[in-house]
VOBA-1610 file (N, C-alpha, C; in pm, whole numbers, padded with zeros to 5 digits, always signed):
BEGIN
Met+00082-00120+00000Met+00000+00000+00000Met+00086+00126+00000Arg+00200+00124+00072Arg+00286+00242+00075Arg+00339+00276-00063Arg+00372+00172-00138Arg+00422+00196-00274Arg+00314+00260-00360Arg+00190+00211-00345Arg+00078+00269-00420Arg+00055+00415-00383Leu+00063+00443-00252Leu+00043+00581-00206Leu+00152+00673-00261Phe+00274+00622-00266Phe+00384+00703-00322Phe+00361+00731-00470Ile+00314+00630-00544Ile+00286+00649-00687Ile+00174+00752-00706Ile+00070+00742-00621Ile-00042+00837-00630Ile+00007+00978-00604Leu+00089+00994-00500Leu+00141+01126-00466Leu+00224+01183-00582Thr+00304+01099-00644Thr+00386+01143-00758Thr+00297+01187-00875Leu+00192+01108-00902Leu+00101+01142-01012Leu+00024+01271-00982Ile-00010+01291-00854Ile-00079+01415-00816Ile+00009+01536-00845Ile+00137+01526-00809Ile+00231+01637-00833Ile+00245+01662-00983Val+00257+01554-01061Val+00269+01568-01207Val+00141+01629-01264Gly+00026+01584-01213Gly-00102+01635-01261Gly-00120+01783-01232Ile-00088+01825-01109Ile-00100+01967-01073Ile-00006+02052-01158Thr+00114+01999-01181Thr+00211+02071-01265Thr+00159+02087-01408Ser+00100+01981-01460Ser+00051+01986-01599Ser-00066+02082-01614Met-00142+02105-01504Met-00255+02198-01512Met-00210+02343-01524Thr-00085+02369-01492Thr-00033+02506-01504Thr+00019+02536-01644Ile+00022+02433-01730Ile+00073+02449-01866Ile-00045+02465-01962Glu-00038+02564-02049Glu-00144+02585-02147Glu-00140+02474-02252Pro-00253+02404-02274Pro-00254+02297-02374Pro-00247+02353-02516Glu-00146+02313-02588Glu-00130+02359-02726Glu-00127+02243-02825Glu-00074+02132-02781Glu-00061+02016-02870Glu-00162+01908-02831Pro-00225+01842-02930Pro-00316+01732-02899Pro-00249+01620-02821Ser-00119+01599-02846Ser-00048+01493-02774Ser-00041+01522-02624Phe-00026+01651-02588Phe-00023+01688-02446Phe-00159+01667-02382Leu-00266+01698-02455Leu-00401+01676-02404Leu-00427+01527-02382Leu-00379+01447-02477Leu-00396+01302-02462Leu-00320+01253-02340Phe-00201+01308-02317Phe-00122+01271-02200Phe-00196+01305-02070Thr-00253+01426-02062Thr-00325+01464-01940Thr-00450+01380-01920Leu-00516+01342-02029Leu-00634+01257-02019Leu-00598+01119-01964Leu-00492+01058-02019Leu-00448+00927-01971Leu-00396+00935-01827Leu-00328+01045-01796Leu-00280+01066-01659Leu-00398+01073-01563Gly-00503+01145-01601Gly-00621+01155-01515Gly-00689+01021-01495Leu-00702+00942-01600Leu-00765+00811-01589Leu-00684+00717-01499Leu-00550+00719-01515Leu-00465+00635-01431Leu-00472+00680-01285Leu-00473+00811-01264Leu-00475+00863-01127Leu-00605+00830-01057Val-00717+00842-01126Val-00845+00813-01061Val-00857+00665-01028Phe-00801+00581-01114Phe-00807+00436-01088Phe-00725+00401-00964Leu-00606+00458-00954Leu-00520+00428-00839Leu-00571+00493-00711Ser-00634+00610-00723Ser-00679+00684-00603Ser-00806+00626-00543Ser-00881+00550-00620Ser-01010+00502-00571Ser-00995+00404-00455Glu-00895+00315-00461Glu-00879+00214-00356Glu-00846+00276-00220Pro-00746+00365-00209Pro-00723+00428-00079Pro-00841+00513-00032Ala-00915+00571-00127Ala-01033+00649-00087Ala-01138+00558-00023Val-01157+00439-00080Val-01252+00343-00022Val-01208+00302+00118Glu-01077+00274+00134Glu-01025+00238+00266Glu-01043+00353+00365Gly-01022+00475+00318Gly-01038+00591+00404Gly-01182+00612+00448Phe-01276+00596+00356Phe-01417+00612+00392Phe-01463+00501+00487Lys-01409+00381+00470Lys-01442+00273+00563Lys-01391+00306+00702Gly-01267+00358+00712Gly-01214+00398+00842Gly-01293+00513+00902Leu-01337+00606+00819Leu-01419+00718+00866Leu-01551+00668+00923Ser-01608+00568+00858Ser-01734+00511+00907Ser-01716+00451+01045Glu-01606+00375+01063Glu-01581+00311+01193Glu-01548+00414+01301Tyr-01479+00519+01262Tyr-01435+00620+01360Tyr-01550+00709+01407Thr-01634+00750+01313Thr-01741+00844+01347Thr-01869+00776+01393Gly-01885+00648+01361Gly-02007+00580+01396Gly-02116+00593+01292Leu-02085+00653+01178Leu-02183+00662+01071Leu-02198+00526+01003Ser-02317+00502+00952Ser-02338+00375+00882Ser-02265+00375+00750Glu-02247+00256+00694Glu-02179+00243+00565Glu-02259+00312+00457Tyr-02392+00312+00471Tyr-02476+00380+00372Tyr-02451+00531+00372Met-02443+00589+00493Met-02419+00733+00503Met-02280+00768+00447Ile-02182+00682+00471Ile-02049+00705+00416Ile-02052+00698+00264Gly-02139+00613+00208Gly-02155+00607+00063Gly-02203+00740+00007Ile-02293+00805+00079Ile-02342+00935+00036Ile-02232+01040+00046Val-02155+01035+00155Val-02044+01130+00172Val-01942+01110+00060Ser-01912+00985+00027Ser-01816+00958-00080Ser-01869+01006-00214Ser-02000+00994-00234Ser-02059+01043-00358Ser-02050+01194-00367Leu-02072+01262-00254Leu-02057+01408-00250Leu-01913+01448-00284Ala-01817+01373-00228Ala-01676+01403-00256Ala-01644+01379-00403Ser-01701+01272-00461Ser-01674+01242-00602Ser-01738+01345-00694Asn-01855+01398-00653Asn-01926+01496-00735Asn-01871+01637-00719Phe-01789+01659-00616Phe-01740+01794-00589Phe-01663+01854-00707Pro-01566+01782-00769Pro-01495+01840-00885Pro-01590+01871-01000Glu-01684+01781-01024Glu-01781+01802-01132Glu-01866+01926-01106Ala-01905+01946-00979Ala-01986+02063-00944Ala-01909+02192-00964Ile-01783+02193-00920Ile-01700+02313-00937Ile-01679+02345-01084Leu-01649+02241-01163Leu-01629+02260-01306Leu-01755+02315-01372Ala-01871+02258-01335Ala-01998+02302-01394Ala-02029+02447-01360Ile-01999+02487-01236Ile-02024+02626-01196Ile-01938+02723-01276Phe-01810+02687-01297Phe-01723+02773-01378Phe-01772+02779-01522Met-01821+02666-01574Met-01871+02662-01711Met-01998+02745-01726Val-02086+02739-01626Val-02214+02808-01638Val-02197+02960-01632Leu-02086+03006-01576Leu-02058+03149-01572Leu-02021+03204-01709Ser-01982+03115-01799Ser-01949+03155-01936Ser-02073+03138-02023Pro-02124+03244-02086Pro-02249+03234-02163Pro-02248+03125-02270His-02136+03108-02341His-02133+03009-02449His-02116+02866-02398Leu-02087+02849-02269Leu-02075+02715-02212Leu-02190+02681-02117Arg-02283+02775-02101Arg-02390+02757-02002Arg-02475+02633-02031Glu-02513+02618-02156Glu-02597+02505-02193Glu-02522+02373-02177Val-02395+02372-02211Val-02312+02252-02194Val-02305+02212-02046Ala-02290+02312-01958Ala-02280+02284-01815Ala-02407+02217-01762Ile-02523+02269-01801Ile-02650+02213-01754Ile-02667+02070-01805Phe-02641+02048-01934Phe-02654+01915-01990Phe-02556+01817-01925Thr-02435+01865-01896Thr-02334+01779-01835Thr-02380+01725-01701Val-02437+01813-01618Val-02484+01772-01485Val-02597+01671-01496Met-02691+01696-01586Met-02806+01607-01597Met-02766+01473-01659Leu-02672+01475-01752Leu-02626+01349-01810Leu-02543+01268-01711Ala-02476+01337-01619Ala-02402+01265-01515Ala-02495+01177-01433Ser-02618+01223-01412Ser-02717+01142-01341Ser-02747+01014-01418Ala-02760+01027-01550Ala-02788+00909-01633Ala-02672+00811-01633Phe-02548+00863-01635Phe-02432+00773-01634Phe-02420+00698-01501Asn-02460+00763-01391Asn-02460+00693-01263Asn-02561+00579-01263Gly-02678+00603-01321Gly-02777+00496-01333Gly-02729+00384-01422Leu-02659+00422-01530Leu-02602+00322-01621Leu-02504+00232-01547Leu-02418+00293-01465Leu-02320+00214-01393Leu-02384+00129-01284Leu-02493+00178-01226Leu-02563+00097-01126Leu-02609-00035-01187Gly-02660-00028-01309Gly-02699-00151-01378Gly-02580-00241-01404Ile-02467-00182-01448Ile-02345-00260-01471Ile-02296-00324-01341Leu-02302-00248-01232Leu-02257-00299-01103Leu-02341-00418-01058Val-02473-00408-01075Val-02561-00519-01037Val-02532-00642-01122Ile-02513-00623-01252Ile-02480-00735-01341Ile-02348-00799-01301Met-02249-00716-01269Met-02118-00765-01232Met-02123-00850-01104Leu-02212-00814-01012Leu-02221-00885-00885Leu-02315-01006-00888Thr-02398-01018-00992Thr-02500-01124-00992Thr-02493-01216-01112Tyr-02398-01195-01204Tyr-02399-01275-01326Tyr-02370-01423-01300Lys-02309-01455-01185Lys-02285-01594-01149Lys-02397-01652-01063Gly-02502-01575-01044Gly-02613-01618-00960Gly-02624-01532-00835Gly-02735-01547-00767Gly-02754-01471-00644Gly-02815-01335-00672Ser-02806-01247-00574Ser-02865-01114-00586Ser-02791-01016-00496Val-02815-00888-00519Val-02758-00783-00434Val-02867-00743-00336Lys-02848-00777-00209Lys-02948-00744-00109Lys-02928-00601-00062Val-03035-00524-00065Val-03032-00386-00017Val-03085-00385+00126Pro-03000-00351+00225Pro-03044-00353+00365Pro-03168-00268+00386Arg-03249-00309+00485Arg-03375-00239+00510Arg-03353-00091+00540Glu-03248-00062+00616Glu-03218+00077+00652Glu-03191+00160+00528Ala-03107+00104+00439Ala-03076+00175+00316Ala-03198+00184+00226Leu-03281+00078+00226Leu-03401+00074+00143Leu-03494+00189+00176Glu-03514+00212+00306Glu-03605+00319+00349Glu-03559+00455+00299His-03429+00483+00312His-03379+00614+00274His-03364+00629+00124Asp-03325+00521+00055Asp-03316+00526-00091Asp-03450+00559-00153Val-03552+00487-00110Val-03685+00505-00167Val-03737+00645-00139Glu-03712+00694-00020Glu-03759+00828+00019Glu-03701+00936-00072Val-03570+00936-00090Val-03508+01042-00169Val-03537+01024-00318Met-03553+00899-00364Met-03587+00878-00504Met-03727+00928-00533Arg-03821+00907-00440Arg-03956+00959-00459Arg-03956+01110-00470Ile-03878+01175-00383Ile-03870+01320-00385Ile-03814+01369-00519Thr-03709+01303-00567Thr-03647+01342-00693Thr-03741+01322-00811Ile-03813+01210-00811Ile-03910+01184-00918Ile-04019+01290-00918Ala-04071+01323-00798Ala-04178+01423-00788Ala-04132+01559-00839Phe-04014+01603-00798Phe-03963+01732-00844Phe-03938+01731-00994Ser-03887+01620-01048Ser-03860+01613-01192Ser-03990+01625-01272Ile-04095+01560-01225Ile-04225+01568-01296Ile-04283+01708-01286Ile-04271+01770-01168Ile-04322+01907-01151Ile-04250+02004-01243Ile-04115+01992-01250Ile-04038+02081-01337Ile-04072+02055-01484Leu-04092+01927-01520Leu-04131+01893-01657Leu-04265+01958-01692Gly-04362+01945-01602Gly-04493+02006-01627Gly-04485+02158-01635Thr-04407+02217-01546Thr-04388+02363-01548Thr-04327+02408-01680Gly-04225+02336-01725Gly-04160+02371-01851Gly-04254+02361-01970Leu-04337+02256-01974Leu-04433+02240-02084Leu-04534+02354-02087Ile-04585+02391-01969Ile-04683+02500-01961Ile-04620+02633-02003Leu-04497+02658-01954Leu-04429+02783-01991Leu-04399+02789-02140Asn-04365+02676-02199Asn-04337+02673-02343Asn-04463+02699-02425Leu-04578+02656-02372Leu-04703+02675-02445Leu-04759+02816-02430Phe-04746+02873-02311Phe-04813+03000-02283Phe-04720+03116-02254His-04590+03094-02264His-04496+03202-02232His-04382+03199-02333Gly-04338+03316-02374Gly-04235+03321-02477Gly-04096+03286-02427Lys-04070+03303-02296Lys-03937+03279-02240Lys-03948+03183-02121Pro-03947+03054-02147Pro-03968+02956-02039Pro-03842+02931-01955Tyr-03811+03022-01865Tyr-03698+03004-01775Tyr-03744+02938-01646Leu-03656+02857-01587Leu-03688+02789-01462Leu-03708+02892-01350Pro-03824+02890-01282Pro-03846+02984-01171Pro-03742+02966-01061Phe-03700+03077-01001Phe-03593+03074-00902Phe-03631+02989-00780Glu-03758+02994-00738Glu-03798+02922-00617Glu-03786+02771-00632Val-03786+02723-00755Val-03769+02578-00777Val-03632+02534-00727Ser-03529+02609-00761Ser-03394+02575-00716Ser-03385+02577-00564Leu-03448+02675-00502Leu-03445+02686-00357Leu-03512+02566-00291Phe-03625+02523-00344Phe-03696+02408-00287Phe-03618+02278-00307Leu-03553+02264-00421Leu-03471+02146-00444Leu-03360+02135-00339Leu-03289+02245-00315Leu-03181+02245-00217Leu-03234+02219-00076Leu-03343+02284-00039Leu-03399+02265+00095Leu-03444+02121+00116Ala-03504+02061+00015Ala-03549+01922+00026Ala-03432+01828+00046Tyr-03324+01849-00030Tyr-03209+01758-00017Tyr-03135+01779+00114Met-03121+01903+00157Met-03055+01931+00285Met-03134+01870+00402Ser-03267+01877+00394Ser-03351+01817+00497Ser-03335+01666+00499Tyr-03328+01608+00380Tyr-03308+01463+00370Tyr-03176+01421+00435Leu-03068+01493+00405Leu-02938+01461+00463Leu-02940+01475+00615Tyr-03005+01579+00665Tyr-03009+01603+00809Tyr-03081+01490+00882Phe-03199+01457+00838Phe-03278+01353+00907Phe-03215+01215+00891Met-03152+01189+00775Met-03091+01059+00755Met-02968+01041+00841Ser-02889+01148+00857Ser-02768+01137+00939Ser-02803+01108+01084Arg-02916+01156+01129Arg-02960+01128+01265Arg-03008+00984+01281Lys-03070+00930+01178Lys-03126+00795+01186Lys-03021+00686+01164Thr-02916+00717+01088Thr-02823+00611+01048Thr-02698+00604+01134Arg-02690+00683+01242Arg-02572+00677+01327Arg-02572+00548+01408Lys-02457+00486+01417Lys-02444+00362+01491Lys-02440+00389+01641Thr-02443+00283+01717Thr-02432+00299+01860Thr-02292+00342+01899Glu-02277+00403+02015Glu-02148+00457+02057Glu-02044+00348+02071Ser-02087+00230+02118Ser-01991+00121+02135Ser-01934+00075+02002Thr-02022+00074+01899Thr-01975+00035+01766Thr-01883+00141+01708Ala-01915+00266+01735Ala-01836+00375+01679Ala-01695+00379+01734Lys-01674+00324+01854Lys-01543+00331+01916Lys-01449+00221+01869Thr-01499+00131+01789Thr-01413+00024+01741Thr-01311+00078+01643Asp-01193+00026+01654Asp-01086+00057+01560Asp-01048+00205+01561Arg-01051+00270+01677Arg-01011+00411+01684Arg-00861+00425+01702Arg-00794+00313+01723Arg-00651+00321+01747Arg-00574+00348+01619Gly-00619+00286+01510Gly-00547+00306+01385Gly-00591+00433+01315Lys-00498+00514+01274Lys-00530+00641+01207Lys-00476+00643+01064Ala-00437+00526+01011Ala-00384+00523+00874Ala-00491+00563+00774Trp-00619+00543+00811Trp-00727+00575+00718Trp-00730+00724+00683Ile-00679+00808+00772Ile-00682+00953+00748Ile-00596+00988+00627Ser-00473+00936+00626Ser-00385+00964+00512Ser-00439+00903+00384His-00497+00782+00394His-00556+00717+00276His-00670+00801+00221Leu-00756+00851+00311Leu-00872+00930+00269Leu-00829+01061+00203Leu-00735+01131+00267Leu-00691+01260+00213Leu-00624+01244+00078Leu-00534+01146+00069Leu-00463+01126-00057Leu-00559+01079-00167Gly-00652+00991-00129Gly-00749+00943-00227Gly-00838+01054-00280Leu-00886+01141-00190Leu-00972+01251-00232Leu-00897+01352-00318Ile-00773+01384-00278Ile-00693+01477-00358Ile-00668+01419-00497Gly-00637+01289-00501Gly-00616+01224-00630Gly-00739+01227-00717Ile-00858+01205-00657Ile-00983+01207-00732Ile-01011+01347-00786Ile-00989+01450-00703Ile-01015+01587-00746Ile-00921+01628-00859Val-00791+01597-00844Val-00695+01632-00949Val-00726+01557-01078Ser-00757+01428-01067Ser-00787+01349-01186Ser-00913+01400-01256Ala-01015+01436-01177Ala-01138+01489-01237Ala-01110+01617-01315Glu-01025+01702-01259Glu-00989+01828-01327Glu-00913+01799-01456Leu-00820+01704-01451Leu-00743+01669-01571Leu-00834+01612-01681Ile-00920+01519-01642Ile-01008+01454-01740Ile-01105+01553-01800Ser-01167+01634-01715Ser-01267+01729-01763Ser-01205+01836-01853Asn-01090+01889-01811Asn-01025+01993-01892Asn-00985+01940-02029Ala-00927+01821-02032Ala-00885+01764-02160Ala-01005+01737-02250Ser-01112+01682-02191Ser-01232+01652-02269Ser-01297+01778-02321Glu-01307+01881-02235Glu-01370+02007-02275Glu-01293+02072-02389Tyr-01160+02073-02381Tyr-01079+02134-02486Tyr-01095+02059-02618Met-01095+01928-02609Met-01105+01848-02731Met-01237+01869-02803Val-01347+01872-02726Val-01476+01886-02794Val-01493+02026-02852His-01427+02126-02794His-01436+02260-02850His-01351+02270-02977Val-01237+02207-02978Val-01152+02209-03097Val-01221+02135-03211Leu-01285+02022-03179Leu-01354+01943-03281Leu-01490+02000-03317Glu-01538+02099-03240Glu-01665+02166-03264Glu-01782+02068-03267Phe-01788+01982-03166Phe-01901+01890-03154Phe-02028+01967-03119His-02143+01907-03148His-02271+01964-03106His-02274+01974-02953Val-02350+02072-02901Val-02352+02096-02758Val-02392+01972-02679Val-02484+01892-02733Val-02529+01770-02665Val-02419+01664-02665Ile-02352+01646-02778Ile-02242+01550-02786Ile-02130+01591-02693Ala-02100+01721-02691Ala-01995+01772-02603Ala-02030+01745-02457Ala-02153+01773-02419Ala-02197+01750-02281Ala-02190+01602-02245Thr-02224+01515-02341Thr-02219+01371-02315Thr-02077+01326-02286Leu-01982+01372-02365Leu-01842+01333-02344Leu-01788+01386-02212Ile-01819+01512-02181Ile-01769+01572-02058Ile-01834+01506-01937Ala-01964+01476-01947Ala-02034+01410-01836Ala-01977+01272-01810Phe-01947+01199-01918Phe-01888+01066-01902Phe-01752+01075-01837Ala-01670+01169-01885Ala-01536+01184-01828Ala-01543+01230-01684Gly-01634+01322-01653Gly-01646+01371-01517Gly-01701+01270-01420Ser-01770+01167-01471Ser-01827+01064-01385Ser-01730+00951-01353Val-01616+00949-01420Val-01518+00842-01400Val-01478+00826-01253Pro-01448+00935-01180Pro-01406+00917-01040Pro-01509+00842-00957Glu-01635+00881-00970Glu-01740+00817-00891Glu-01759+00672-00934His-01747+00645-01063His-01761+00510-01114His-01655+00418-01056Cys-01530+00461-01059Cys-01421+00379-01005Cys-01440+00354-00856Leu-01481+00457-00783Leu-01500+00444-00639Leu-01607+00341-00608Ala-01716+00344-00681Ala-01827+00251-00656Ala-01788+00107-00691Ile-01723+00087-00806Ile-01687-00048-00849Ile-01584-00110-00756Ile-01481-00034-00721Ile-01377-00088-00633Ile-01435-00117-00495Gly-01522-00029-00446Gly-01585-00053-00316Gly-01667-00180-00317Ala-01744-00203-00423Ala-01826-00323-00432Ala-01741-00449-00447Arg-01633-00440-00523Arg-01545-00556-00542Arg-01473-00594-00414Arg-01455-00498-00323Arg-01390-00527-00195Arg-01492-00569-00089Gly-01614-00598-00133Gly-01715-00648-00042Gly-01804-00542+00018Gln-01779-00415-00008Gln-01860-00306+00046Gln-01968-00270-00055Ile-02062-00365-00070Ile-02166-00352-00171Ile-02257-00234-00140Glu-02294-00219-00014Glu-02383-00110+00024Glu-02320+00025-00006Leu-02188+00035+00014Leu-02117+00159-00017Leu-02126+00191-00166Gly-02104+00089-00250Gly-02108+00111-00394Gly-02246+00147-00444Val-02349+00074-00396Val-02486+00101-00440Val-02532+00239-00395Ser-02508+00273-00269Ser-02551+00404-00218Ser-02473+00516-00287Asn-02347+00490-00322Asn-02267+00589-00392Asn-02331+00626-00525Leu-02376+00526-00599Leu-02432+00550-00732Leu-02572+00609-00725Ile-02656+00555-00636Ile-02790+00611-00621Ile-02782+00756-00576Ser-02690+00784-00483Ser-02672+00922-00437Ser-02624+01011-00551Gly-02539+00956-00639Gly-02492+01034-00753Gly-02605+01074-00846Ile-02699+00982-00868Ile-02816+01013-00952Ile-02895+01128-00891Val-02922+01116-00761Val-03006+01214-00692Val-02934+01348-00679Gln-02806+01346-00643Gln-02733+01471-00618Gln-02722+01557-00744Ser-02713+01495-00859Ser-02704+01573-00982Ser-02827+01661-01000Ile-02945+01611-00961Ile-03070+01684-00980Ile-03106+01769-00860Met-03085+01716-00740Met-03130+01783-00618Met-03027+01877-00557Leu-02901+01869-00601Leu-02797+01951-00541Leu-02721+02035-00644Ile-02657+01968-00741Ile-02572+02040-00835Ile-02655+02124-00932Phe-02764+02066-00985Phe-02848+02140-01079Phe-02906+02268-01018Pro-02965+02265-00898Pro-03016+02391-00841Pro-02907+02493-00811Leu-02786+02445-00777Leu-02677+02539-00756Leu-02645+02614-00885Leu-02643+02542-00996Leu-02619+02606-01125Leu-02732+02702-01160Ala-02856+02660-01131Ala-02972+02744-01163Ala-02973+02873-01081Met-02910+02870-00963Met-02902+02991-00882Met-02793+03086-00932Val-02694+03030-01002Val-02585+03112-01056Val-02628+03177-01188Ala-02699+03101-01272Ala-02741+03152-01402Ala-02879+03096-01435Pro-02963+03172-01506Pro-03098+03124-01541Pro-03093+03002-01632Val-03184+02909-01611Val-03190+02786-01690Val-03307+02796-01787Tyr-03278+02787-01915Tyr-03381+02793-02019Tyr-03437+02652-02039Leu-03567+02636-02019Leu-03630+02505-02025Leu-03665+02470-02170Asp-03564+02436-02248Asp-03588+02396-02386Asp-03618+02247-02394Gly-03627+02196-02515Gly-03664+02056-02533Gly-03563+01959-02474Tyr-03435+01992-02481Tyr-03331+01904-02427Tyr-03347+01889-02275Ile-03365+02002-02206Ile-03378+02000-02060Ile-03502+01923-02018Leu-03615+01950-02085Leu-03740+01882-02049Leu-03730+01732-02074Tyr-03663+01695-02182Tyr-03643+01551-02208Tyr-03564+01487-02095Gln-03461+01555-02048Gln-03380+01499-01941Gln-03461+01478-01813Phe-03548+01571-01779Phe-03632+01553-01661Phe-03729+01437-01679Leu-03781+01422-01799Leu-03868+01307-01828Leu-03791+01177-01814Ala-03669+01172-01872Ala-03588+01051-01865Ala-03547+01019-01722Ile-03510+01121-01645Ile-03467+01098-01507Ile-03582+01046-01423Ala-03701+01105-01438Ala-03816+01060-01360Ala-03851+00915-01392Ser-03851+00878-01520Ser-03890+00743-01559Ser-03783+00639-01521Thr-03656+00670-01547Thr-03550+00573-01515Thr-03533+00557-01364Leu-03549+00666-01291Leu-03540+00657-01145Leu-03656+00576-01088Trp-03774+00588-01152Trp-03888+00507-01107Trp-03861+00359-01131Ile-03800+00325-01244Ile-03766+00186-01272Ile-03670+00133-01166Thr-03569+00213-01131Thr-03471+00173-01029Thr-03537+00155-00893Lys-03622+00250-00856Lys-03692+00242-00727Lys-03781+00118-00721Lys-03851+00091-00830Lys-03940-00025-00835Lys-03862-00155-00819Ala-03746-00163-00883Ala-03664-00284-00873Ala-03618-00308-00729Ile-03587-00200-00657Ile-03541-00213-00518Ile-03656-00245-00424Val-03770-00180-00443Val-03882-00193-00350Val-03948-00331-00358Asp-03949-00391-00477Asp-04021-00517-00497Asp-03990-00621-00390Asp-03862-00651-00370Asp-03825-00756-00274Asp-03702-00720-00192Gly-03657-00594-00199Gly-03542-00552-00119Gly-03409-00604-00170Arg-03405-00646-00294Arg-03281-00697-00353Arg-03280-00668-00503Leu-03161-00668-00561Leu-03145-00646-00705Leu-03089-00772-00769Thr-03155-00821-00872Thr-03115-00944-00939Thr-03057-00913-01078Leu-03009-01018-01145Leu-02945-01001-01274Leu-03039-00938-01376Asp-03163-00987-01383Asp-03257-00933-01481Asp-03289-00786-01452Glu-03295-00749-01324Glu-03321-00610-01288Glu-03200-00522-01323Gly-03079-00577-01305Gly-02960-00503-01345Gly-02958-00476-01494Val-02997-00577-01573Val-03003-00559-01718Val-03107-00453-01754Ser-03223-00457-01687Ser-03328-00359-01714Ser-03283-00217-01683Ile-03218-00200-01567Ile-03169-00067-01528Ile-03065-00018-01628Leu-02976-00108-01670Leu-02873-00073-01768Leu-02936-00030-01900Met-03030-00109-01950Met-03088-00084-02082Met-03169+00046-02085Val-03246+00072-01980Val-03331+00192-01981Val-03247+00319-01973His-03139+00316-01893His-03051+00434-01887His-02972+00451-02016Leu-02929+00340-02075Leu-02856+00348-02202Leu-02945+00403-02312Leu-03070+00360-02317Leu-03164+00410-02417Leu-03187+00560-02398Gly-03199+00603-02273Gly-03219+00745-02247Gly-03104+00829-02297Ile-02981+00782-02278Ile-02863+00857-02325Ile-02855+00858-02477Ile-02883+00742-02540Ile-02876+00733-02686Ile-02980+00823-02751Leu-03103+00820-02699Leu-03209+00903-02757Leu-03179+01051-02739Phe-03120+01086-02626Phe-03085+01226-02601Phe-02983+01273-02706Asp-02885+01189-02735Asp-02786+01223-02837Asp-02848+01226-02977Glu-02947+01137-03001Glu-03014+01138-03131Glu-03091+01268-03151Leu-03147+01324-03044Leu-03222+01449-03055Leu-03134+01563-03103Ser-03004+01554-03079Ser-02914+01663-03120Ser-02910+01679-03272Trp-02949+01573-03343Trp-02949+01582-03490Trp-03083+01632-03542Leu-03184+01637-03455Leu-03318+01673-03499Leu-03359+01813-03458Ile-03314+01854-03335Ile-03356+01984-03282Ile-03254+02091-03316
//
């Protein structure tokens, strides 16, 4: 592990140094992209170990730590999106990127379930996690449908269908309330929380892992953004590529966590990623700059509401996820992404 940590630290230094250099050659951009992918892959394992140690030290449940890890993974994407939305010509790309990140998290959830069940068996979702997952998914579905309906009405009866400001405020308040009440319910007993307080190696693992994830996300996103602008891709295609690249950190964290036996951490990480894109990052962007509810945005809210309902239904049925349900979740999210990209040629 020490050797891995040393390699990660070296890559972080190289990555930070490369961010100070103006990209001029495609070969340099390719180098930074590959560096970011390698760094996020190596940083994910110590981050998982760090979050596990944090769970044991603080007494938070593994599910709550999954949400915290998802917030940490989404942090670079949120910062990048806010900087993009401040630029008028990148505003639409920023909004699409955040919403597509939700779809990619759902796509990976299906892949994760297939990966864990293709030899038989199922992924059991603990009752505690089931209660909170279903609650926040219902809230997200309800808000998505309300925003979809609002956008349709504004498009029919108003010449400038911008998202009302109070919508963003209610989205943030709803998600903050959810986090507050869940953190109170999911705390372990004090005796459990005191276990393994002697070892503090998890602190260095967590810090190095998070720094590596943040640096890698910046490298991947910057390289992808520059490439799509040079190639002059359509705004939807550009957003799809940037969203995919920006979701890599969270994807690696969830897969490695699940492969190390922390299935609840991986599942909650991905479900939280779906919800956070709509309930947290999107309203933050909407508060920075007005969101125009065009056909692309309304389609995304329709797709998110329907695909999230499919995911919720699969979990609620019997409290477990099976191979066929993993395939269904994968296919419905993949179809949503493909159709969204197809619309770019029509609208």
